[in-house]
N, CA, C and O atoms as a MOPAC input file, in Angstrom:
PM7 MOZYME 1SCF
protein

 N    197.57700 1   182.01100 1    33.22100 1
 C    198.10500 1   180.72300 1    32.81100 1
 C    196.96100 1   179.79600 1    32.38700 1
 O    197.03500 1   179.14400 1    31.34500 1
 N    195.90200 1   179.74300 1    33.20800 1
 C    194.76400 1   178.88200 1    32.87700 1
 C    194.10500 1   179.34100 1    31.58200 1
 O    193.69800 1   178.52000 1    30.76100 1
 N    194.00000 1   180.67500 1    31.40100 1
 C    193.39000 1   181.18500 1    30.17500 1
 C    194.22100 1   180.82500 1    28.95500 1
 O    193.66000 1   180.57100 1    27.88900 1
 N    195.53500 1   180.79500 1    29.08300 1
 C    196.39200 1   180.41800 1    27.95200 1
 C    196.17900 1   178.95400 1    27.59100 1
 O    196.11600 1   178.60400 1    26.41300 1
 N    196.06700 1   178.09100 1    28.61300 1
 C    195.79600 1   176.66900 1    28.33900 1
 C    194.44600 1   176.51600 1    27.66200 1
 O    194.30500 1   175.74100 1    26.71700 1
 N    193.45900 1   177.24800 1    28.14000 1
 C    192.12000 1   177.18200 1    27.53700 1
 C    192.16000 1   177.68700 1    26.09900 1
 O    191.51800 1   177.11900 1    25.21600 1
 N    192.91700 1   178.75600 1    25.87000 1
 C    193.02800 1   179.29900 1    24.51700 1
 C    193.68300 1   178.29000 1    23.57600 1
 O    193.23600 1   178.11600 1    22.44200 1
 N    194.73500 1   177.63100 1    24.03900 1
 C    195.39400 1   176.61800 1    23.20600 1
 C    194.43900 1   175.46500 1    22.90400 1
 O    194.40700 1   174.96200 1    21.78100 1
 N    193.65700 1   175.04600 1    23.90900 1
 C    192.68900 1   173.96700 1    23.69900 1
 C    191.62500 1   174.38100 1    22.69200 1
 O    191.21800 1   173.57500 1    21.85500 1
 N    191.16800 1   175.63800 1    22.76300 1
 C    190.18700 1   176.14200 1    21.79100 1
 C    190.77200 1   176.13900 1    20.38500 1
 O    190.10200 1   175.74900 1    19.42800 1
 N    192.01600 1   176.57100 1    20.26300 1
 C    192.66800 1   176.57200 1    18.95100 1
 C    192.75500 1   175.15800 1    18.39200 1
 O    192.49800 1   174.93800 1    17.20800 1
 N    193.11600 1   174.20300 1    19.24000 1
 C    193.19500 1   172.80200 1    18.81000 1
 C    191.81700 1   172.27700 1    18.41300 1
 O    191.69200 1   171.53000 1    17.44200 1
 N    190.78400 1   172.66500 1    19.16100 1
 C    189.42200 1   172.23400 1    18.83100 1
 C    189.02500 1   172.74400 1    17.45300 1
 O    188.44600 1   172.00200 1    16.65800 1
 N    189.33000 1   174.00100 1    17.16600 1
 C    189.02400 1   174.56400 1    15.85100 1
 C    189.76100 1   173.84400 1    14.73500 1
 O    189.18300 1   173.55800 1    13.68600 1
 N    191.04100 1   173.55100 1    14.96000 1
 C    191.81400 1   172.82300 1    13.94300 1
 C    191.27800 1   171.40400 1    13.76500 1
 O    191.23600 1   170.89200 1    12.64600 1
 N    190.87000 1   170.77300 1    14.85700 1
 C    190.31700 1   169.41600 1    14.76600 1
 C    189.01700 1   169.40800 1    13.97100 1
 O    188.78000 1   168.49600 1    13.17900 1
 N    188.17200 1   170.42000 1    14.17600 1
 C    186.92900 1   170.51800 1    13.39200 1
 C    187.24600 1   170.63900 1    11.91000 1
 O    186.62700 1   169.97600 1    11.07800 1
 N    188.20300 1   171.47900 1    11.58800 1
 C    188.56400 1   171.67700 1    10.18100 1
 C    189.08700 1   170.38800 1     9.55500 1
 O    188.87300 1   170.14400 1     8.36800 1
 N    189.77500 1   169.56000 1    10.34900 1
 C    190.31500 1   168.29500 1     9.83400 1
 C    189.28800 1   167.16600 1     9.91700 1
 O    189.57000 1   166.02700 1     9.54300 1
 N    188.09600 1   167.49800 1    10.41000 1
 C    187.01800 1   166.52000 1    10.57100 1
 C    187.37400 1   165.43700 1    11.58900 1
 O    186.97900 1   164.27900 1    11.45000 1
 N    188.12300 1   165.83500 1    12.60900 1
 C    188.46100 1   164.94400 1    13.72500 1
 C    187.56300 1   165.34300 1    14.89500 1
 O    187.98000 1   166.05700 1    15.80800 1
 N    186.32800 1   164.86500 1    14.84200 1
 C    185.30600 1   165.36200 1    15.75100 1
 C    185.50300 1   164.91100 1    17.19300 1
 O    185.22500 1   165.67500 1    18.11700 1
 N    185.97700 1   163.68000 1    17.40500 1
 C    186.24300 1   163.23000 1    18.76900 1
 C    187.33100 1   164.09600 1    19.39800 1
 O    187.24200 1   164.45400 1    20.57200 1
 N    188.35300 1   164.43000 1    18.61900 1
 C    189.43400 1   165.28900 1    19.11900 1
 C    188.90300 1   166.69000 1    19.41200 1
 O    189.30500 1   167.30700 1    20.39900 1
 N    188.00800 1   167.19500 1    18.57200 1
 C    187.42700 1   168.52000 1    18.80200 1
 C    186.64000 1   168.54200 1    20.10700 1
 O    186.71600 1   169.50900 1    20.86500 1
 N    185.88100 1   167.47200 1    20.37000 1
 C    185.14700 1   167.37700 1    21.63700 1
 C    186.13600 1   167.36400 1    22.79800 1
 O    185.94400 1   168.06800 1    23.78900 1
 N    187.18300 1   166.57000 1    22.67600 1
 C    188.16900 1   166.45700 1    23.74400 1
 C    188.85700 1   167.79500 1    24.02700 1
 O    188.97100 1   168.20200 1    25.18300 1
 N    189.31200 1   168.47400 1    22.97900 1
 C    190.00400 1   169.75500 1    23.17000 1
 C    189.07200 1   170.81800 1    23.74400 1
 O    189.46500 1   171.56800 1    24.63700 1
 N    187.84800 1   170.88700 1    23.24100 1
 C    186.93000 1   171.90000 1    23.75200 1
 C    186.52200 1   171.58800 1    25.18700 1
 O    186.33100 1   172.50300 1    25.98800 1
 N    186.38900 1   170.31100 1    25.51800 1
 C    186.08500 1   169.93300 1    26.89900 1
 C    187.24800 1   170.30000 1    27.81100 1
 O    187.03500 1   170.77900 1    28.92400 1
 N    188.48000 1   170.07900 1    27.34900 1
 C    189.65600 1   170.47900 1    28.13400 1
 C    189.61600 1   171.97500 1    28.43700 1
 O    189.89300 1   172.39200 1    29.56200 1
 N    189.27200 1   172.77700 1    27.43700 1
 C    189.18800 1   174.22400 1    27.63900 1
 C    188.11400 1   174.56500 1    28.66200 1
 O    188.32100 1   175.42500 1    29.51800 1
 N    186.97100 1   173.89600 1    28.57800 1
 C    185.88200 1   174.17200 1    29.52000 1
 C    186.25800 1   173.78300 1    30.94400 1
 O    185.87400 1   174.45900 1    31.89800 1
 N    187.00900 1   172.69200 1    31.08600 1
 C    187.45400 1   172.26600 1    32.42100 1
 C    188.39300 1   173.31200 1    33.01200 1
 O    188.27500 1   173.66000 1    34.18700 1
 N    189.31600 1   173.81000 1    32.20800 1
 C    190.25900 1   174.82400 1    32.68300 1
 C    189.51700 1   176.09900 1    33.08300 1
 O    189.89400 1   176.75900 1    34.05200 1
 N    188.47300 1   176.44400 1    32.34700 1
 C    187.73200 1   177.67800 1    32.60000 1
 C    186.68000 1   177.55700 1    33.69300 1
 O    186.12400 1   178.56300 1    34.13200 1
 N    186.40200 1   176.33700 1    34.13500 1
 C    185.36800 1   176.13600 1    35.15900 1
 C    185.81400 1   176.76100 1    36.47200 1
 O    186.99800 1   176.72400 1    36.80700 1
 N    184.87100 1   177.33500 1    37.22200 1
 C    185.23300 1   177.87800 1    38.53700 1
 C    185.77000 1   176.76500 1    39.43600 1
 O    185.22800 1   175.66000 1    39.46800 1
 N    186.83200 1   177.07100 1    40.15500 1
 C    187.41100 1   176.11300 1    41.08900 1
 C    186.59900 1   176.13700 1    42.38000 1
 O    186.03000 1   177.17100 1    42.73300 1
 N    186.54000 1   175.01800 1    43.08200 1
 C    185.79000 1   174.93700 1    44.33200 1
 C    186.77600 1   174.84600 1    45.48900 1
 O    187.66200 1   173.99200 1    45.49700 1
 N    186.61300 1   175.72900 1    46.45800 1
 C    187.45800 1   175.73300 1    47.65000 1
 C    187.01500 1   174.61100 1    48.58000 1
 O    185.90300 1   174.10300 1    48.43700 1
 N    187.87000 1   174.20900 1    49.53900 1
 C    187.48000 1   173.15800 1    50.48400 1
 C    186.17700 1   173.47200 1    51.21700 1
 O    185.45800 1   172.55700 1    51.62000 1
 N    185.86700 1   174.76200 1    51.39300 1
 C    184.63200 1   175.14500 1    52.06700 1
 C    183.40900 1   174.94300 1    51.18900 1
 O    182.27600 1   175.05500 1    51.65600 1
 N    183.64000 1   174.64400 1    49.90900 1
 C    182.53600 1   174.45000 1    48.97600 1
 C    182.19900 1   175.69700 1    48.18700 1
 O    181.37500 1   175.65100 1    47.27400 1
 N    182.83200 1   176.82100 1    48.53000 1
 C    182.57600 1   178.06700 1    47.81300 1
 C    183.35000 1   178.08000 1    46.50300 1
 O    184.48100 1   177.59800 1    46.43500 1
 N    182.74200 1   178.63000 1    45.47500 1
 C    183.41600 1   178.72100 1    44.17700 1
 C    184.50800 1   179.77900 1    44.25000 1
 O    184.32300 1   180.85100 1    44.82500 1
 N    185.64000 1   179.45500 1    43.65700 1
 C    186.76700 1   180.37700 1    43.59000 1
 C    186.98000 1   180.71100 1    42.12400 1
 O    187.12700 1   179.79600 1    41.31300 1
 N    187.00100 1   181.99100 1    41.75000 1
 C    187.20800 1   182.32000 1    40.34000 1
 C    188.50700 1   181.71100 1    39.83100 1
 O    189.52700 1   181.74700 1    40.51800 1
 N    188.46800 1   181.14900 1    38.62100 1
 C    189.65300 1   180.51500 1    38.05500 1
 C    190.60400 1   181.53200 1    37.44900 1
 O    191.74700 1   181.19700 1    37.13900 1
 N    190.15500 1   182.75900 1    37.27600 1
 C    191.01500 1   183.79700 1    36.73200 1
 C    190.67500 1   185.11200 1    37.40900 1
 O    189.57600 1   185.26400 1    37.94300 1
 N    191.59600 1   186.06200 1    37.39800 1
 C    191.30300 1   187.35700 1    38.00100 1
 C    190.10400 1   188.00700 1    37.32700 1
 O    189.84100 1   187.74400 1    36.15400 1
 N    189.36700 1   188.86000 1    38.05400 1
 C    188.18600 1   189.50600 1    37.47000 1
 C    188.49100 1   190.24700 1    36.17700 1
 O    187.62700 1   190.33300 1    35.30400 1
 N    189.69700 1   190.78400 1    36.03300 1
 C    190.03200 1   191.51400 1    34.81400 1
 C    190.04100 1   190.60600 1    33.59100 1
 O    189.89300 1   191.08100 1    32.46500 1
 N    190.21700 1   189.29200 1    33.80600 1
 C    190.21400 1   188.35500 1    32.69500 1
 C    188.85800 1   187.68800 1    32.51000 1
 O    188.70700 1   186.81900 1    31.65100 1
 N    187.87300 1   188.08600 1    33.30700 1
 C    186.55800 1   187.46900 1    33.22600 1
 C    185.96500 1   187.52000 1    31.83600 1
 O    185.38300 1   186.53700 1    31.37700 1
 N    186.10400 1   188.67000 1    31.14300 1
 C    185.59700 1   188.78500 1    29.78600 1
 C    186.29700 1   187.83900 1    28.83500 1
 O    185.66600 1   187.22500 1    27.97500 1
 N    187.61500 1   187.72600 1    28.99500 1
 C    188.38700 1   186.81000 1    28.15000 1
 C    187.96300 1   185.37800 1    28.40900 1
 O    187.84700 1   184.58300 1    27.47700 1
 N    187.73000 1   185.04500 1    29.67000 1
 C    187.30200 1   183.68700 1    30.00900 1
 C    185.92400 1   183.39700 1    29.42100 1
 O    185.68200 1   182.29400 1    28.93000 1
 N    185.01800 1   184.37300 1    29.46600 1
 C    183.69100 1   184.18900 1    28.88000 1
 C    183.76700 1   184.00000 1    27.37400 1
 O    183.04600 1   183.18200 1    26.80200 1
 N    184.64400 1   184.76100 1    26.74200 1
 C    184.86400 1   184.65800 1    25.29400 1
 C    185.39700 1   183.26900 1    24.94600 1
 O    184.91800 1   182.64400 1    24.00000 1
 N    186.37500 1   182.78700 1    25.69300 1
 C    186.93800 1   181.45300 1    25.44100 1
 C    185.90300 1   180.36900 1    25.68700 1
 O    185.82300 1   179.39700 1    24.93600 1
 N    185.11200 1   180.53500 1    26.73800 1
 C    184.08800 1   179.53500 1    27.05600 1
 C    183.05500 1   179.44200 1    25.92600 1
 O    182.64200 1   178.34500 1    25.55000 1
 N    182.64700 1   180.57900 1    25.39600 1
 C    181.69300 1   180.57500 1    24.27700 1
 C    182.28000 1   179.86100 1    23.07000 1
 O    181.60400 1   179.04700 1    22.44100 1
 N    183.54300 1   180.16100 1    22.74000 1
 C    184.19600 1   179.49000 1    21.61200 1
 C    184.26200 1   177.98900 1    21.83200 1
 O    183.94300 1   177.20800 1    20.93500 1
 N    184.68000 1   177.58400 1    23.03400 1
 C    184.80700 1   176.15100 1    23.32700 1
 C    183.45400 1   175.45600 1    23.19700 1
 O    183.36800 1   174.36000 1    22.64300 1
 N    182.40200 1   176.09000 1    23.70500 1
 C    181.06900 1   175.49400 1    23.60000 1
 C    180.61500 1   175.39900 1    22.14600 1
 O    180.03000 1   174.39000 1    21.75300 1
 N    180.86800 1   176.41600 1    21.34900 1
 C    180.47200 1   176.37600 1    19.93900 1
 C    181.21100 1   175.27600 1    19.18400 1
 O    180.60700 1   174.56500 1    18.38100 1
 N    182.50800 1   175.13100 1    19.43500 1
 C    183.26200 1   174.05100 1    18.79400 1
 C    182.71100 1   172.69700 1    19.22100 1
 O    182.56500 1   171.78800 1    18.40500 1
 N    182.40700 1   172.57600 1    20.51300 1
 C    181.92500 1   171.29000 1    21.01700 1
 C    180.53100 1   170.97800 1    20.47700 1
 O    180.23900 1   169.82300 1    20.16600 1
 N    179.67300 1   171.97900 1    20.36300 1
 C    178.34000 1   171.77200 1    19.77900 1
 C    178.47400 1   171.23800 1    18.35600 1
 O    177.81700 1   170.26400 1    17.99000 1
 N    179.32200 1   171.87600 1    17.56000 1
 C    179.50900 1   171.44200 1    16.17000 1
 C    180.02400 1   170.00900 1    16.10900 1
 O    179.55500 1   169.21200 1    15.29700 1
 N    180.98300 1   169.68300 1    16.96200 1
 C    181.53700 1   168.32200 1    16.96300 1
 C    180.48500 1   167.31100 1    17.41400 1
 O    180.36000 1   166.24000 1    16.82000 1
 N    179.73000 1   167.64300 1    18.46000 1
 C    178.67300 1   166.73100 1    18.91400 1
 C    177.64800 1   166.49000 1    17.80900 1
 O    177.19200 1   165.36200 1    17.62500 1
 N    177.28500 1   167.53500 1    17.07700 1
 C    176.32700 1   167.35800 1    15.98000 1
 C    176.87800 1   166.41200 1    14.92400 1
 O    176.15500 1   165.55200 1    14.42100 1
 N    178.14100 1   166.56400 1    14.58900 1
 C    178.74500 1   165.67500 1    13.59400 1
 C    178.77900 1   164.23400 1    14.09300 1
 O    178.64800 1   163.29600 1    13.30500 1
 N    178.95200 1   164.06100 1    15.39400 1
 C    178.99700 1   162.71700 1    15.98300 1
 C    177.59700 1   162.18800 1    16.30200 1
 O    177.44400 1   161.08500 1    16.82700 1
 N    176.58000 1   162.98900 1    15.97700 1
 C    175.18000 1   162.63700 1    16.22200 1
 C    174.87000 1   162.46100 1    17.71000 1
 O    174.01400 1   161.65800 1    18.08200 1
 N    175.57100 1   163.21200 1    18.55100 1
 C    175.29200 1   163.26200 1    19.98900 1
 C    174.38700 1   164.47800 1    20.22900 1
 O    174.81200 1   165.48800 1    20.79000 1
 N    173.14900 1   164.35500 1    19.79600 1
 C    172.24100 1   165.49100 1    19.79300 1
 C    171.87800 1   165.97700 1    21.18900 1
 O    171.73700 1   167.18100 1    21.40000 1
 N    171.72600 1   165.07000 1    22.14500 1
 C    171.38800 1   165.49500 1    23.50600 1
 C    172.49600 1   166.35600 1    24.10000 1
 O    172.22200 1   167.37000 1    24.74200 1
 N    173.74100 1   165.95400 1    23.88900 1
 C    174.87400 1   166.71900 1    24.41800 1
 C    174.97900 1   168.07000 1    23.70800 1
 O    175.25500 1   169.08600 1    24.34600 1
 N    174.76200 1   168.08600 1    22.40300 1
 C    174.79300 1   169.34300 1    21.65400 1
 C    173.69400 1   170.27500 1    22.16000 1
 O    173.91900 1   171.47400 1    22.32600 1
 N    172.50900 1   169.72500 1    22.40300 1
 C    171.39500 1   170.51500 1    22.90500 1
 C    171.72200 1   171.11000 1    24.27300 1
 O    171.41800 1   172.27300 1    24.53700 1
 N    172.33300 1   170.32000 1    25.12800 1
 C    172.70500 1   170.79700 1    26.46800 1
 C    173.70500 1   171.95500 1    26.36500 1
 O    173.57400 1   172.95200 1    27.07500 1
 N    174.68900 1   171.82600 1    25.49500 1
 C    175.66600 1   172.90400 1    25.31700 1
 C    175.01200 1   174.15100 1    24.72700 1
 O    175.38900 1   175.26900 1    25.07900 1
 N    174.03300 1   173.97200 1    23.83100 1
 C    173.30500 1   175.12100 1    23.27900 1
 C    172.61700 1   175.89900 1    24.39400 1
 O    172.63700 1   177.13000 1    24.41400 1
 N    172.01500 1   175.17000 1    25.31000 1
 C    171.35500 1   175.82500 1    26.44600 1
 C    172.35900 1   176.62800 1    27.26000 1
 O    172.05400 1   177.73200 1    27.71000 1
 N    173.55700 1   176.08000 1    27.45100 1
 C    174.58700 1   176.79100 1    28.21400 1
 C    175.03000 1   178.06100 1    27.49600 1
 O    175.17900 1   179.11000 1    28.12400 1
 N    175.24000 1   177.97400 1    26.19200 1
 C    175.68100 1   179.14500 1    25.42300 1
 C    174.65900 1   180.26100 1    25.56100 1
 O    175.01700 1   181.40200 1    25.85300 1
 N    173.39400 1   179.93900 1    25.35400 1
 C    172.35600 1   180.96600 1    25.40300 1
 C    172.14600 1   181.49700 1    26.81400 1
 O    172.04600 1   182.70900 1    27.00900 1
 N    172.08000 1   180.61400 1    27.79200 1
 C    171.85800 1   181.04500 1    29.17500 1
 C    173.00700 1   181.91700 1    29.67100 1
 O    172.78000 1   182.92900 1    30.33400 1
 N    174.22500 1   181.52900 1    29.35400 1
 C    175.37800 1   182.30300 1    29.80700 1
 C    175.43400 1   183.66300 1    29.12500 1
 O    175.78600 1   184.65900 1    29.75700 1
 N    175.09400 1   183.71200 1    27.85500 1
 C    175.10100 1   184.99100 1    27.13800 1
 C    174.05800 1   185.92800 1    27.73800 1
 O    174.32500 1   187.11400 1    27.93400 1
 N    172.88400 1   185.40300 1    28.02500 1
 C    171.83200 1   186.22700 1    28.62400 1
 C    172.25700 1   186.68700 1    30.01400 1
 O    172.06800 1   187.85200 1    30.36600 1
 N    172.83000 1   185.78300 1    30.80600 1
 C    173.24100 1   186.12200 1    32.17100 1
 C    174.36300 1   187.16100 1    32.17800 1
 O    174.34100 1   188.09500 1    32.97900 1
 N    175.34100 1   186.99900 1    31.28700 1
 C    176.46600 1   187.94500 1    31.25400 1
 C    176.03100 1   189.27300 1    30.66300 1
 O    176.35900 1   190.33900 1    31.18400 1
 N    175.29200 1   189.19500 1    29.57500 1
 C    174.81500 1   190.41300 1    28.92500 1
 C    175.92000 1   191.34400 1    28.45700 1
 O    175.69700 1   192.54200 1    28.28700 1
 N    177.11400 1   190.79700 1    28.25000 1
 C    178.25200 1   191.64100 1    27.88500 1
 C    178.64800 1   191.52100 1    26.41700 1
 O    179.65000 1   192.09800 1    25.99400 1
 N    177.87000 1   190.77900 1    25.64300 1
 C    178.18100 1   190.63400 1    24.22600 1
 C    179.34400 1   189.70800 1    23.93700 1
 O    179.91000 1   189.74600 1    22.84500 1
 N    179.71000 1   188.87000 1    24.90800 1
 C    180.87600 1   188.00500 1    24.69700 1
 C    180.62500 1   186.96000 1    23.61200 1
 O    181.56400 1   186.54000 1    22.93600 1
 N    179.37500 1   186.53600 1    23.43500 1
 C    179.09100 1   185.58900 1    22.35300 1
 C    179.34500 1   186.25400 1    21.00000 1
 O    179.93900 1   185.64800 1    20.10900 1
 N    178.89700 1   187.49100 1    20.84900 1
 C    179.16400 1   188.21800 1    19.60400 1
 C    180.66300 1   188.40000 1    19.39700 1
 O    181.16100 1   188.26100 1    18.28000 1
 N    181.37600 1   188.70700 1    20.46700 1
 C    182.83300 1   188.86100 1    20.36700 1
 C    183.47500 1   187.54300 1    19.95100 1
 O    184.40900 1   187.52600 1    19.15000 1
 N    182.97400 1   186.44900 1    20.49400 1
 C    183.50100 1   185.13200 1    20.13000 1
 C    183.25700 1   184.84400 1    18.65400 1
 O    184.14000 1   184.34300 1    17.95700 1
 N    182.06400 1   185.16000 1    18.18700 1
 C    181.73300 1   184.92600 1    16.77800 1
 C    182.59600 1   185.78100 1    15.85200 1
 O    183.04900 1   185.31500 1    14.80700 1
 N    182.81900 1   187.04000 1    16.24400 1
 C    183.68500 1   187.91000 1    15.43400 1
 C    185.10700 1   187.36400 1    15.39100 1
 O    185.73700 1   187.34100 1    14.33400 1
 N    185.61200 1   186.92400 1    16.54400 1
 C    186.96200 1   186.36600 1    16.59200 1
 C    187.05900 1   185.13500 1    15.70500 1
 O    188.02300 1   184.97600 1    14.95700 1
 N    186.05600 1   184.26200 1    15.78900 1
 C    186.05400 1   183.04500 1    14.98100 1
 C    185.98400 1   183.37400 1    13.49300 1
 O    186.57300 1   182.66700 1    12.67500 1
 N    185.27200 1   184.43800 1    13.13700 1
 C    185.19900 1   184.86800 1    11.73900 1
 C    186.57800 1   185.29300 1    11.24600 1
 O    187.02100 1   184.87900 1    10.17500 1
 N    187.24900 1   186.12000 1    12.03500 1
 C    188.58900 1   186.59000 1    11.67300 1
 C    189.56800 1   185.42300 1    11.63000 1
 O    190.40800 1   185.34300 1    10.73400 1
 N    189.45800 1   184.52700 1    12.59600 1
 C    190.34700 1   183.37300 1    12.71100 1
 C    190.12100 1   182.37000 1    11.57400 1
 O    191.02700 1   181.62400 1    11.20200 1
 N    188.90200 1   182.36400 1    11.03000 1
 C    188.58600 1   181.44600 1     9.94300 1
 C    187.86900 1   180.18100 1    10.37300 1
 O    187.61500 1   179.31000 1     9.54100 1
 N    187.53500 1   180.05600 1    11.65700 1
 C    186.87700 1   178.82900 1    12.12100 1
 C    185.35500 1   178.93700 1    12.14700 1
 O    184.66900 1   177.93000 1    12.32800 1
 N    184.82500 1   180.12800 1    11.97200 1
 C    183.37200 1   180.30200 1    12.03500 1
 C    182.67300 1   179.59700 1    10.88100 1
 O    181.58400 1   179.05500 1    11.06900 1
 N    183.26200 1   179.58800 1     9.70700 1
 C    182.63200 1   178.96600 1     8.54000 1
 C    182.34500 1   177.49100 1     8.79800 1
 O    181.26200 1   177.00400 1     8.47300 1
 N    183.30200 1   176.78100 1     9.37800 1
 C    183.11300 1   175.35300 1     9.66300 1
 C    181.97000 1   175.14000 1    10.65100 1
 O    181.11700 1   174.27700 1    10.44300 1
 N    181.95300 1   175.92500 1    11.72300 1
 C    180.89400 1   175.80900 1    12.73200 1
 C    179.54700 1   176.17900 1    12.11800 1
 O    178.56200 1   175.46900 1    12.31800 1
 N    179.49400 1   177.28200 1    11.37600 1
 C    178.23700 1   177.72600 1    10.76100 1
 C    177.70100 1   176.69500 1     9.77900 1
 O    176.49300 1   176.46400 1     9.72100 1
 N    178.57600 1   176.08000 1     9.01500 1
 C    178.15800 1   175.05500 1     8.05700 1
 C    177.52700 1   173.86000 1     8.77000 1
 O    176.48900 1   173.35200 1     8.34600 1
 N    178.15100 1   173.42400 1     9.83800 1
 C    177.62400 1   172.28500 1    10.60100 1
 C    176.28500 1   172.63900 1    11.22900 1
 O    175.34100 1   171.85100 1    11.16700 1
 N    176.19700 1   173.82600 1    11.83800 1
 C    174.94000 1   174.24000 1    12.46700 1
 C    173.82800 1   174.38400 1    11.43100 1
 O    172.68800 1   174.00000 1    11.69200 1
 N    174.14500 1   174.92900 1    10.27100 1
 C    173.15600 1   175.08900 1     9.20600 1
 C    172.62300 1   173.74000 1     8.74000 1
 O    171.41500 1   173.56300 1     8.58400 1
 N    173.52000 1   172.79800 1     8.52000 1
 C    173.09500 1   171.46400 1     8.08900 1
 C    172.20600 1   170.81300 1     9.13700 1
 O    171.21600 1   170.16400 1     8.79900 1
 N    172.55400 1   170.98300 1    10.40300 1
 C    171.74800 1   170.39500 1    11.47700 1
 C    170.35600 1   171.01900 1    11.51000 1
 O    169.35900 1   170.31600 1    11.67800 1
 N    170.29000 1   172.33500 1    11.35100 1
 C    169.00000 1   173.02600 1    11.38700 1
 C    168.09000 1   172.62900 1    10.23400 1
 O    166.87500 1   172.52100 1    10.40100 1
 N    168.67900 1   172.41400 1     9.07300 1
 C    167.88100 1   172.09700 1     7.89200 1
 C    167.77200 1   170.60400 1     7.61300 1
 O    167.20800 1   170.20000 1     6.59600 1
 N    168.31000 1   169.78800 1     8.50900 1
 C    168.19400 1   168.34200 1     8.36500 1
 C    168.99800 1   167.75700 1     7.22300 1
 O    168.69000 1   166.66700 1     6.74100 1
 N    170.01400 1   168.46100 1     6.78800 1
 C    170.86300 1   167.95900 1     5.70600 1
 C    171.86200 1   166.94500 1     6.25800 1
 O    172.19100 1   166.98300 1     7.44400 1
 N    172.34300 1   166.04500 1     5.41700 1
 C    173.36600 1   165.09600 1     5.86700 1
 C    174.60500 1   165.85000 1     6.34400 1
 O    175.02300 1   166.83200 1     5.73000 1
 N    175.18300 1   165.37600 1     7.44500 1
 C    176.32000 1   166.06500 1     8.04700 1
 C    177.62300 1   165.82200 1     7.30700 1
 O    178.45000 1   166.72800 1     7.21300 1
 N    177.82200 1   164.65000 1     6.79000 1
 C    179.12900 1   164.33000 1     6.19500 1
 C    179.05300 1   164.31800 1     4.69500 1
 O    180.05700 1   164.06800 1     4.02800 1

């Protein structure tokens, strides 16, 4: 159930990016990240938000949500927040080592949202005007 909510939020974030509604893209991607965050038990121990069998799906959704949010933050000129999310994407990919970032990128390519994210990231890297 939580993964479905996160997936819907990711889809909305992608559509918001395409419509150039960057605040909405940040909001939707943040909603997805909140749903995917590990829950904390009263004892303070982290409780997985989804069964282990869905762990790969959750990692894939988290990568997508972070990529959408990075692109939106760059468009909004929130560079510190975009930088922080970049660190999370890379650190999590290295820690997981399961290729979920590549899977996320392939899914976004098929879905049609990768072009928008890639365009924004390219402009940011080369110092081109965002809008």
